[in-house]
N, C-alpha and C positions, 0 to 999 in steps of 0.2 A: 552736304551730301544727303540726298533723300532717296529712299527706296521703300517699297512696300513689302511687308512681312505679314503672313496670315495672323490674324488677331489671336487665335487660340494658342499660338506658340510665341507670342511677342516676349514673354518673360524669359524665354530661353535665349533669344538673340540680343536682348538688351537688359542691362542692369538698371533697375528702377528703384529710386530712393525718394524719400520725402523730407522736406525741410520746412519748418515753421517760419512764417514771415513775422518776425518779432516786432516790426515797426508798424505794420498796418493791420495785422491780424488777418482773419478771413481764411480762405482755402489755402492749404499748403501747396506750394509749387512742386511739380514733379521734375526730378532731375534724371535724365536718361543718358546712358552711355552704352557704347557697343560692347557686347559680351564676347570678348575674344576667345574665351575658353569653351564656347559652345561646341566646338568640334576641332579636330586636328587633321593633318594631312601628312603623308609620307611623300616627299619630293626627291626625285633621283635624277641626277645629271650623268649620262653615260657619254663621256668624251673619249677620244682615243688615248689620251695620256692620263686621265684622271676619272675616277668614278666616285661621286659624292652622294651620300644619303642624308637627308634632313628629315627631322620630325618637327613640324611647326604648327602653331595655332593658325586659324584662318585669317587672323589679322597680320600674319607674317612673322610673328615672334618665334624665334628659334628655341626649341626645347632641347634637341640633341642632334649631334652631327657625327657622321662616320665618313672619313675621307681616305681613299686609297690611290696612291700614285701608281704609274704603270708597272714598276718593278714589284709593287706589293700585290697587284691582282693578276698579272698576266700568267704567272706560274700556277695560279689557282684555276683560271678559266681556260688556259691553253690558247684559245682564240675566241673572238667575239661570236663566231657562229657555232661554238661548242655548247652542247647541253649543259656543260659545267657552269656556263654563265648563269643559267636559270637557278642552279643550286646556290651559286654565289649570291645572286640577288635575293633568293628566298631566305638564306641565312641572315642577311643583314636586315631585310624587311621584318623578319620575325623578332630580331633583337629590338627594333624600334617599336613593334607592336606590343612587346612585353613591358614597355615603359608606361607607368601610370601618368596620364596627362591631366587627370583631375577635370576632364571635360564631360559634359552631359552626354553627348552622343559618341564620344571616343573618336577613333580615327575613321574617317568616312571616305577616304580615297587614297589611291596610290597613283601619283602623277609622274610621268617619266619624260625627260627631255632627250631627244636623239639628234645627233648631228648629221642630218640627212633629210630626205623628202618623206613626209608622212601624210597620209590621207585617211581620214576616218579611223584613226588609231592603228592603221596598218603601215608598216615601214616599207616604203616603195624602193628607196635607193639611198645607200650610204657610201659615198665615194672614198672615204678615208678609213673605213673598216668594214667587216663583213656582217654587220648586224642585220642587214636586210635578208639574210639567209635563215633567220629565226623568226617564227611567228610569236613574237614576244607577248602580244596581247592575249592570244589564245592560251599560251602556256601559263601565264600568270592568272588569267581569269578562271582557269581550271583549278587553281590552288586556293584563291582567295574569294570570299563572297562579298567583298566591297568593290566599288567601281574602280576600274583601271583606265587611266587616260595616258595616251602617248601622243607626243607632238614634236614638231621641229623646234630645236633650241632657240633659234632666232625669233620665231613666232612667240615662244614663251618669254623670252627676254623682253620683247616689246610689250607683252601683256603684263609682265611684272612692272615695267616702267609706268605703264598706263595706270595700273591699279594702286601702286604703292609709292610712286615718286612724282609723276608728272601731273600738272594741272591741265594739260592739253587734252582735248577730246580726240585729236588725230595726231599720230606721230609715227616715225620710222626709227627703229632701233637697229643700228649696224653692229653686228656681233663679229668680232675678229678673234677666233680661237683656232682650233685645228683646221677649220675652213672659214669661209666668210659668208655671212648671210644677212638678210635684212628682214626683220619682222615689221609688218604693216598693220597699224590700227587706224581705222577710219570711222569717225563718229562712234567710237567705243567698240566697234566690231573688228575682230581679227580676220583679215583677208588671207585666204589660203589658195584660191584659184581652183580650177577644174581638177587638176592633177596634184594639188598640194604644193606646187612649186613656185608660187609667188615669192619674190624676195630672194631668189637664188642668184644674187648678184655675183657671187664667187664664180659662177659659170657664165657670166657675161664676157664676151670676147673683147679683150683689151688690145691684143696683138694678133691681127689676122695671120694665120699660118704659123702661129707661135708654138710654144711648148705644148706637148700632148697632155691632155687632162683625162683622168679616169672616167669622166662623164662622156667622153667621145669627141669633144671639141678640141680645137687647137688654139692656144693663146688665151685661155681663161684667166681672169683676174686672180683667181685663187692660186694659180701656178707662179705668181710673181710676188704676192704680198701676204700669203697665209703665214701663220706662226711657224709651220714646218719649214717653209722656204726661207724665212728669215734666219732661223737657227741653223739650218743646213748650210746656207751660204756663208754665214759668219764662222761656223765651225771649220769649214773648208779653208777659209782665208787664214784663220789663226792656227789651224792644225791642232785644235784641241776642243774639248767639250765646252760649250758656251751656255751660260744661264742668264737670266734677266739682269742680275746685278752686273754682270760683265758688260752687257749692252749699254746699260746706263753709264757705266764707268768709261766705256769707249766713245761715248757721244761727246766728243770734244775736238777742238781744232787739230790736235796732235794725231788724230786718226782719220785722215781724209777719206779712206775707203768706207768706214762706217758712216761718216757724215753723208757722203754721196749716196750710199746704198739706202739709208733710212730716209733721206730727202726724196729719193726716187719713189720709195714706198708710199710716202705721204702724197706725192704728186699723182701717182696712179689712183690712190684712194679718192683724191679730190676730183679726178676726172669722173669716176663713177658717181660720186655725190652730186656733181654738176648734172649728170644725166638723170639722177633721181629727182633733183629739183625741177628740171625742165619737164619731166614726165608726170610727176605726181604733185608737186608744189605742196609738200607737207608743212604743217604748222611748226613742227619741231623735228629735228634729227638728233638722235642720241647715239653717241659713239661709245662702244664698250670694247676696250682692248687694253692690255697691260702696258704696252709701250706708251700709249697716250696718257695713261694714269701716272706714269713714272718719269716721263720726259716732258717738262712743261712747255718746251719750244714747239712741240708738234701741232697742237691745236691752232696757235697763231699762224703757223706755216701753212696749215690746211686752209684757213680762212684767206690767207694771202693768195693762194692758188685759185680760189673761186673768183675769177675775174669777170664773170658774166654780170653785166650791170643790172639785170633783172633780179638778181639774188644776192646783192651785196650785203643786205641786212638779214640774211637767212639765219634762223635761230638754230644754231648747231652747238651742241654742248656735250660734255662728257657725262657718262652715267654716274649718278651718286650711289647707285646700288652696287655697281661694279660686278664682282663675280657672283654676288647673290641674286642678280637680276633673273637669271634662268630659273633658279630654284624658287624664287618668289613667284615667277610666272606659273610654275607648276602648281603652287598653292592657289593662286588666283583662278586657274582653270577649274580646280576642284571646288573652290568656294562659290564660283558662279553657278555651278550645277547644284550644289548643296543648298545654297540660299535661294536658288531660282531667281537670280538677279542678273540680267543680261549685261548691263554696263556697270558692274560693281566698281566703286571707287572707295579706297580706304587710305587715300593719300594723307589726310589730316591725322587719322588715327595712327598710322604707321610712323609718320614723322614725329608725332608726339611721344611715341613709346620706344623710339630707337635712337641710336647715336648718329643716324644718317642725316645729313643736311637736306633741306628742301631743294628740289630741282628747280 
């Protein structure tokens, strides 16, 4: 990995040490390593069911984390369009800012992932919560004098994969959470489109004249295979609250309804992936979704459904970053601006310093 750093500040971004060559004498070789502690970032993922705050060094190393499930935060904020959300965010951001990171520059950015369409830090549309009714960027910029970044969670997930996990220069990350999105990285660049809506595959029509979607369409993919649809369908079938452990347990021949339903889920996703392959021909597709992480049968089933002879050897894999991909994408977005490096790659550094396997 090579990138240029202004010479007057090189000692801040790299640790430099000297070692004597005992066998041949002469000039001491210089050993250079990336200085991960040069700065830190606050990364925030605002999902409908969970809000997570991370304080991380720019190499992705986690310093501190704050996680709130829906029941923990909804009584505090009342709703996502409430000014109380700003107070909630500010309180947790201040907690992280108070932590001594032992870095030269300190915390140099607050980067936020939103599950909806974002353009130039402005939230345009959030189909699954009312976050688009708040000017989050302006509100936080009026409070803090460090840069604020806001982006779509699928875009950030793809940027996290590109920066910290994948060796590909072009990839698509399919993010299956409260909604379904695809982040697109092409030659190191995050593609967002004119209105910020590239990769909104959850709103691609899979069933003409099908179920009504909050986006205004009928038959969107998101209405058939999103996390909410999966849980709502299974909860109705079993007449009780369902969690991930239940779904894993019910994935067996004794539960034909679950087998058929999850198989259909994978089939519909494979149709959309086939369309992506035909349209964009990416080097790598990364899938990020808890069902795929926990049921080993699903990825082979997806590959089996991709019957197009042009793409039988498509490089489709599961994310090694998993739920951290979005938050690492937040850090990568800040790090690109701070280091002034457009196509920042920290794959080797992150894999060397973490428990995550190489992608």
